[in-house]
N, C-alpha and C positions, 0 to 999 in steps of 0.2 A: 504494500500500500504506500502510495506517495502522498506526502503532505506538502503543499506550497501555501504559505501564508504571506499575505501582503499587508504590511504594517500601515500603509497609507493608501488612500485611493489614487488612482491614476490609470492611464491606458495600459491594458494587459493584452498581449497578443492572444488572438482567438484560439490558437493551437494549444495554449497553456490551460485553457478551460474546456476544450472539447472532450466530451465523454466523461466529464468529471461531475462529482457532486460539489456544487458551489454553495458555500454558506456565507451569507452577508450578515455582518454583525455591526450594530450600532446600539450598544447597551444604553447610552444616555443620549436620546431616548427613543429613537424611531422604532428600533426592533422591539423594544419592550412595549411601546404603545401599540404597535401592530398586533402583538400577541394579545394584549388586553382587549383591543377592539374586536378581534375575532372570537375570543372567549365570550364577550358580551353580546355576540349574535350578529355582528356586521356580516353582510353577504360577501364582500370582497373589498380589497384595498388596491387602488390604482396609484402607484408612485410616480411623481413627476419631479424633475430637477428645478423647474422654474414655476413661480406662482402664476404667471400669465397662462402657461400651458394648462395648469390645473384648473383655472377659472374657465378657460375655453371648453375643457372637457366636461365640466359640470353643466354648462349650457347645452352641450350636445346630448348628454344623457338625460338631463331633466332635473329640475330643482327638487321635486318631491321625493325622489328616490335616492338622493345623494346628500352628502355633507362635505363641505369644503374645509379642509383641515391643514394646519401647518404653522411653522414658526420661522422666524429669522432672528438669529442671535438669542435664541431661547424664548422669545416672546411671541405670542399669537399674532399672526399677520392681520392687519386691519381689515375689517369686513369679512373675515373668515368665520365659519361657524364654531370651530374648535381649534385649539392650539396643538401642542405636542405633549401634553401632560397625560399620562395614562389614567389619572383620576377623572379626567373629563369624559372618558369613553365608557360610560355606564350603559347597561342594557336599555334604560329608558331613552337615551339619546341615540344609540347607534344600531339597535336591533333591526335587522332587515334592510339596513342602509348600505349603499356603496360609498366607501370612504375614499375621497380624492385627496391625496396627501402630498405635500411638498415640505421638505425640511432642509436645514442648512447643510446637513451631512448625509444622513442615512438614505434618503430617497435618491440621491444622486448616484449612489453606488450601483443602482440597477441598470443604469444606462449602458447599452452596448453589450450586455451579456445574456440577452434573452434567447440566444441560440443554444445555450447550454441545456443539456437534457434534464438536469435536476437542479433547481435553484431554491434554496431554503433560507428563510429568515431566521437567524439564530440570535439568542440572547441567553443570559444566565437563567432567566425565568422559565425557559422551555428546554433546558439543556438535555434532559433525558430523552425527550422526543426527538430532538435533532440528532443526538448520538445514535439512537436506534435506527432512524431513517438512513443516516449515512452508512452505518454498518450493514444494514440490509441491502443497500444498493450495490455493495461490493466494488464501488468505484474508487479511483484515486480522488483526493480531496483538494479543493482550492478554497481557502478561507480569506474573505475580503473584509478587512477592517475599515469601517467608514472614517474613523479618526475624527478630528475636530478641525474644521477649516483647513483641510489639506495637510494637517500635521498629525503626528503620532498621538494616540490616546491610550492611557494605561488600562482603562476599563475594557476596551475592545480587545486589546492584546491578551489580557488576563482571560477573557472569555474564550478566545481562540485557543489559548493554552490549555484551558480546562477541557475543551472539546477534544483536543489531541490526546491529552492524558487519559480521558475516559475511553477513547477508541483504542488506544494502545493496551490499556489494562483490561478492558472488558472483552475485546475480541482476541487478544493474544497474538495478533498478527505482527509480523515483522514490518518495519516501516522505514521509508527513506524521507528525511525531512530537509527542506531548504533551511538556510541559516535563520530566517525570520521565524519559521516554525519552531526551530530549536530554542530560539530566544523566548518565544511565547511560552513554550513548555517550561522552561526554567523559571520564568517570571511567575507562572501560576504555582509551580511546586514550592517556590520560595515564599509565597503569600497565601497558600491555600487555607490557612487557618485565620486569615485576617482579610478576607475579600471585601467585606463591607467597609472596614476601616480604610483599606487601601484605595478603594474607589472614591470614598467620601473625601479623602485627602488629595486626590488627584486634581489636576488643573480644571478639568471640566466639572467634576463634582463640586469643587469649591465655588465655581462660577454659578452653577445652578442653585446652590444653597444661598448664595448672595441674592439671587433673584427671588427667593422665597420658595424654591422647589426642593427643599430638603427631603420631603416625603417621597418625591419621585426618585431621588438618588437612592434612598433606602429601599424602595420597592424594586428598583432595577438591579440592586445588588443581591437580591434573594434568589436562591437556586431552586429551580423546579417548582415555582409557585403558580405558574400559568401553563399547564400542560397542553399546549396546542402545537400544531405543525403547519406554519405558514409556508406555502409553496407557490412560486410564481408560475402561472399557467395562462398562456394567451394574454400576457401583459397585466394579469390580475393576480394579486396575492390572495389566496383562499386558504381556509383551514382544511388541510388534506385529511384530517381525522374525521370529518363529517361527510365525506363524499359517499 
């Protein structure tokens, strides 16, 4: 089994993703919020890099069946229905709705990889479901960390390291890791007993706490609290567990 982890977003040659299980990670907060939305009953999530694209798609699909959601610099975009806080995505707000989402980091990571055969949204909150799906696929793995504003983020790398650790220990397979994957595995194993503290003290964690989102940071640092499997199919992220 081959693991390639990408510490920051950027162009990746298509042949490095072909026939792989691709896991996109944005712990703070897009991946976590997507998991929460799907658990709360959202029909699907459509990720967009730009807010204008998201707004245009909402008009095409229709206002009644959709919610326009997203943030810039951590704060809800003006005139959007919801921001990017998982606490906003309650069953009362999102059940049976199509979520059209754009965020500063996470949704951008989906651009250009829709030709891969298996694209999973990963977070700490759904780690067991992601691990099982990747293991069952039998494929080599590409882990895409969304980072923060094009830079390394400790929480995404920790999450990628946990995924690699679990796949290695639970499947017993031999693995070939790129240097970034080895770094992520070492980072996780060095901080496995202090995930919440490490994430809260990270740059992005501190920033969100300053904005008043300390509860979001704590929720996102919990492991296996939202057991869903978001998979990208036909440009829509759906909960593969309910098909």
